[in-house]
N, C-alpha and C positions, 0 to 999 in steps of 0.2 A: 503494500500500500504506499502510497505517494506520502509524502511527510511534508509538513510547511516549518521553512526553517524562518523564525522569528528573528529579524536584524533591528535592533532600535537604534534610534539617532544619535546616541550616545555608543554604539557598540560599531564602530564604522571601521574595523580593523581586519585583514583577510584570516587573523590569528584568532580571532573568536571562537571561542570554543564551539558553538552551535553549528559553524560554518565546518571546522574540522571535523564533527562527526557525522555531517551531512555526506548525501549520495548524489553528486553533480548530475548523474545522468537521471535521476528519479526523481528528486526532492525539488520542491519549489522555494523559493527566498521569496519572504513577505517583508515589504517595508512600506509604512505610510505615514503622511503628514497627516496628522488628525488634530482637530479641533481640542478634543481633551488634553492632550498633551502640550499643545500650543498657548493655552488660557487658563489652566488650572489655578496659574498665580499670572501677572500681568506681566508676562517675560518682557525685556528689554527688544526692541525690534532687531537690533545688530545680532542680538542671542538667537532668535527665531531665524533669520535670515542666512547665518552661517550654518546652522544644524541643518535645513530644509537644503542650502545648495550643497553642503558635503554629503548630503544623504543621497541628493541625486547623482552627484558624480560618482560616488560610491557604487551606486546601483547599476552605473553605465560601465563602471570598471568590472563589477561580476559579471554582468552579461558579455564582455569582450572575452571573458576567462572563461565562458561555456556555462555560466551558470543560468537557469530559469527564473527570473525574477518579475514577480507580482508588485507593481508598483504602483501605489495611489497618492496622487496629488491632492492639496488640501481643496483646489476647488473642483473637483472630478465630482459628477452629479451623484454617482452610487456612493461616494464616501460615507461609511457608515460613523465618522466622525469619534471613533475610540479605539484604543490597539485590540480589545477584546472585539469588538465588532467588526473589525476588518478579519481578523482570524475567522470570526464566525462565516462572514461573507466569502472568503476563499475558500473555508473548508468544504462549504455548500456546493461551491463551484467546480472542486476538483474532487469531490465525494469521498473525504477524509475524516479524521475524526485525531489524529496525532499532530503533534505541534512540540519540535523541538527548540528551545529557545535557552539562551544564556540569562544567568540571574541577573534582572534589572538593577537597578542604584537606587531605587527606591521601594520603600515598603508597602506604599499606595500601589503601584503598580504590579510588584509581585502579588500581595493578594488579590487582585483584581484577575491575574492569570490563573491563580491558584483555583478561584471560584468558577473559572468556567466549565461548561458541560462539553470538555474535550479533552482527550489524554496529553495533557502537557509534561514536558519533560524538561523540569530547569536545572542547566549545567552551572556548576561554579565558574565565575570568571578569573580566568588563566592569566590575564593581563596584570595581574597585580602581583606584587613581590611576597607576601604574606598572604598565605591562606587565611581564610575564618578558623580551621583547626589549629593552624600554628598559632594565630594571635590567642585564642581563646585559652591554648595551651600555656603561654607565655603568661596570661591574665591570671590563671587560675590560682587562688589562693594570696596574691599579692594583697597588703592593705590598702596600697594606692597605686593605681595604675598612670606612670609618670613616662611621657613621650622619651624622654632621654635615654632611660634603660631599654624601651622598647627598640630604640634606633640603635643603641649598641649591639642588641642581638641581630640586626638587619646587615649591619657591618661585618661583623662575622660570618653570617650565612652567605654574604655575597662576596665578601674579601675586597669590597671596595675601599680604598684608601687606608689600607691594612698592612702591616710591617709583621710579617707572621701572625703571631695572635695578640698584638700592640696595635693601637691606632698610629696612622701614618703622623710623627710629628711629635710624638707623645701624647698628645690630648686628643680625648673625643671630640671635643666641641671648641669650636673658637669664636663664638659668638660675642665676647670681650671687645673682639679687634674688628666688628662687624658694627659698629654704631657711632659713623662719622657724621656728623651735620655736612650737609652740601654747600661748598660756597657760591655764593652769588653767580661768578664767572665760571661755573663747572662748564666742561666741555662735555657734552655725553652725545653717543651716535643717537643717528635717526633709527626709529625703528622700520622694520622692512613691512611695505604694505604692497599690496597688488590691486593693479586696475580690474573691475570687474569683467569678468569675460561673458559670453552670450547667457549661460547657465545661471550663473550668479545676478544678471541683468533681470534676467525673468522672475527670479526668486524675488529680487528686491521691489521689482511692482506688484507681484504677489502679496508680500508683506504690507507694502505701503497700503495697498486697498484694505487688508483684513485688521492689519495691527497699527495703522498708523496714529492712532489715538493714545498707543501705550506712552507709557514715561520712556523718554529715551530719542537720542536722533538717530534714524536711519542712514542717511548720505551724509557725509562721503563713507564708504564701506570698502574697507582696504585688508580685511583679514583674510588669512589663507583658507581655503576652503576644499583641499586634496592632499593628499601624502606629500607629495612632491614639494607643492609649496610651504607646507609646515616643516617639511626637512631643510628647506632655506632658510626659513624663521631662524631655526636652531644653530643653523650654520652661523648666520649672521652674528647671532648672540654670543656664539665661542669666541667666532674670531674678533668680535668688534667691543663687547659689552662686560663678558665673564670675566677680565682681569679685576674692573673697578667692582663688579658687583657686590663683592662682600664689604669693602671700605664703605659704601653709601646704599647698603640695601634699606635702610630705614630712614633714610634722609626723604625730605620731601621740600619740593620747591613751585613756586608757583607757576614760571613759565617755563617749566620742563613737566610733563605731565609721566613720563615714563622713566628717565634717567638711564639706570644699567639694568634693569629688569629685562627678563626675556620674553614676556608676552606668549608664552608657548602652553599654558596651563589649560585653556579651553581646547587647544587641539589635544593634548595629552589626554583630557578627560572624555573627548568624544571619539580616541581610537586612533586619531591620523599619526599621533606619535608614541612609543614606547617606553615606559618608564625605564624599563634597567637599560635600555640602550641610550636614553640621555644621561644616566649617570657615568654609564661607563666612557662616553664621551667628553664628559667634565672632568673626569678622572684622569683621561688619558691628557687632556689639556695641561693638566696639574703636572702630571709626569714630564711632558714634553717641554716642560718650561713656561709654557704660554701663560698660566694663570697662577697666582699665590695660592696657597694652601686655606688660607681663610676665606677666599673668594669659592674654592671648589668645595670644600667641606660644607659652608653654609649653602651652597644652590644643593648638594647632595641630600642634605639633612631636610631640606623643604621637601622633596620628594620621599627619600626613602624613610625619614621620621616622620614629619608630621601629615602628609599625604596618607600614607600606611597606618599610622595611628589612628587619624580621624575616621576611616573606613572601619577598622577593627572595632572602635568604639560604638560606631551606629550598628551595626549589624549585631554586635553582642548585645547591646542594650535594649532591641526592638522597636517597634513600631511607636511605642510612648513616647521616645526619648525627645523629639522635637518639641514637644508640648509641655516640657518640663517648666517648673516655674519656682524654685526654691526660696527666691527673695521674694516672692508675692508682689511684684512689678506689675501693674495694672493702667498705667498712663498709655493714652493713645499713642501711636507714631504721630508726630508733629508735621504739617503739612511741609516744613521744611526740607525734609526728606524727599519729597516730590517737585523740590525746585521752588518754593515759596520763598521770598525773600528774606534773609536771616542778616543780622547785622555782625553774625560769627563769621568771621572771613574763611576761619580753616574749615568750617562745615559748607561754607557757601563754595568753595574751591573743589571740595571733594565731592559734593554731590553735582556739581556742573559738569566735573571731569566725568563722573559716572554715568551721568546723562548723555555726555557727546559720545563718550567711547566704552561704554559698557565695560569698563574696567578702571579699579583704582589699586594700588598696588597693599600687600598686608598691612603697612602701619597707618595708610590713610585708613582701610577699613578698621583696624583694631582700636587705635588710638585716637582716632577722629570720629568717625560715626558711630562706631561702637562703643568706645568710652562713653560719648556724651550719651547715647542710649543707656546707658548702665546707670551713669550718675542722676540722670534725669527719671529715672523709674520707670521707664517704657516697658510695655509689655512685650516678654521674650520672643513670644510667638508672632506679634507683627513684625518685630527687629527680624524675626526668621523668614519670615513670607517676603519681606523688602528684598532681605541678599539674595534669596533664590529668585527673585523676578528681576533685578538690575544687573546681575554681574554675567557675564558671558561666560564665564567657566563654573557657574554656580550650578551644582546638582546634589540632591537632598544627601548622599551617603557623605561628601566631604563639605556640605556648606554648612548642615546642621550641627555637627559636633565644635566646627569652628565659630558659628553663631552664638547656640545655646550653651555649649560647654565654655569654649575660651573667651569668648566676648563678652557673653552676658552672664557669666556665673551660674545660670538657672538651672543647671545640674548639680548644685551644691558643691563643686570641688571633683567632680569625676575627673575631668581634662585637667584642669589647671589649680595648682594648689593655693592659688591666691586670685583675687580679680584684677585684672587688666586694667585699672584706671588710673589717673594722674591728675593732676589740675595743669595749669596752662604752662607751666614752667617747662614739661616735656615738650610741649610741642614748639614752643618759643625755641629749644636748644635744637630740635631735630629740622626746623622748617624755617621758611620766611614770610609764614601764614601771618604771625601777630603783629608787628611793623606797618600792617595796613589794614589793621582792624579797627572797628568803631570803639571797641573795648580795649583796656590797656591790662597786658598781662602780670604787669607788676601793682596793679590795683586789687587789693584784697577785699576792699570792702567798698560800698559808695555806687553811683549812678554808673561810673566806666569800669567799675570791677569784672574781669572775666568770669563769666558764666562759669566756666571750667573750674576756677578757683572756687566759687560760692558750692557749687554743687558736690565737688569732691569731698570736703568736709561734711556737708550733708549727708553723703550716702555714709560715710563712715560713722556719724554719728548715731544714724537710722539703724545701722546694724551692727552696733557695738557688741550688743550680746553673742552675735554669731564670729565677728571677726577678731574682738579684742585678744582671744587666746592664740591665733595665730603666730607664730614665731616670726613670720615674713613679715607681718603687718604690725606690729609690736612698738617699733621707733614711728610710725605714723601716729600712733596714741600718744605717747609720749610728747610727740611735739604738740598734737592739740591740748593736750591737758596742759601743757607750760603756756598755752595763751592766757591772755586776760580772761576772765569769765565774761564781761561785758564785750569783749570782742566776739567771743564766740557766740554769745546771743544774737549779735550783731549780723554776723555770716549767717545763722541759721533762719534768721527773720529774713535777710535778702534772699537768700536759696529760695526758702518759702514761696514768697513774693512772685519770683523769677517764675518758678513751676507754674503757681496760678496762671500766672501771664501765657505760660507756653501750652496749658492746658486750653485756656479760654481760646486759643486761635489766634491770640495778637502777637504783632510781629515782634521778634526776639533776636 
């Protein structure tokens, strides 16, 4: 009996397990652009365009390779509107009940496939370096799950940046060398963009018609949409940007949105690039003397450490993980996250960049948009939905632990040992945002006081019972307690007044 081989929009690799187990002569590949996947959150138009264009090109590649592909476009008249609906339609068309699929990266879709009246076989996604079993074995019995120790296991497993059984250079982690603020006159290479070809142009018109009102600028569009282009982006990064990546990976500049970042996470997450291959190529750049160890180690840690760790957490914790709210934060996501005017220059720039590029790097996400959401007490479910919607590389298996866990501490400390929060001082140190802001990062109270300064202490005061005993936060509370009582009262009153304006929707 013919089987249907389901290929999703983030599984665009010839090495995907469902294809590896399929019979090219008999089975039929099913791919579909469906409304359910494009609109379950209001995805950025660039994200939708990237996935649809890459899907169409991958389908063409499969056909050229001899596969029988049933491809449904978004505007096809008989489009069922969902992945299960398309499978049922194709099953009826070909007289089969058997479906072979690679396990999706979201519990929502896994459950939908498992509930179908078809014989669906889900295979583990082999594109990752750690299997679910490996992660669970590592995690079992540990009092705390910390990425650093998991990362060391992955280094040992792969042999990446290892000198025998010891880490290259004598240290596992060179993060302390990767926190340099960028000077205003920093010269950084331009990203590699691509002019839309006929396939991409057709998709852009489709997305503009159906999703033109979504938050985000669709054009110009220059992202890679096939494996060859994605490989050129990786080549470009290793040659031109990797040597300085480590030094400035946490820096932020108003006039340079990309600095030395690779811009390959979206390509990796949809299958156009391979994680282990990327790490090996970065390691080779170090061994060849092209990039320093702090850059190579810092980059490899993002993939081999954080990316694999986040996936392990997401699938270990189960479908309810994205809904956790351990700090009991319930303030609505304010309009400034959707582009409403704000006097906070750092947030204005981070959101504008997100709108235009569907991209912001990890510190902009963690220490500006995420930091503000946490210290303002915004509902983590709304923050999660926002990140999932607006970033081109966001898929729930990687986005939810980064947002719910690392950014919002809504999992109670499963991912991070303490909240990633700061006052305005950190932003001032790592960026040039504060100099052009209506608020003053130096002002602790008063009309010009930076909201990050006020809300930082408000959060610590509000959750003192939870955080005071954390050794990594003890110094913060000692600093707070040394302040004059009248000053502390003023800080809390002004923070509360700011939050009330935020909740009312007043411009802040």
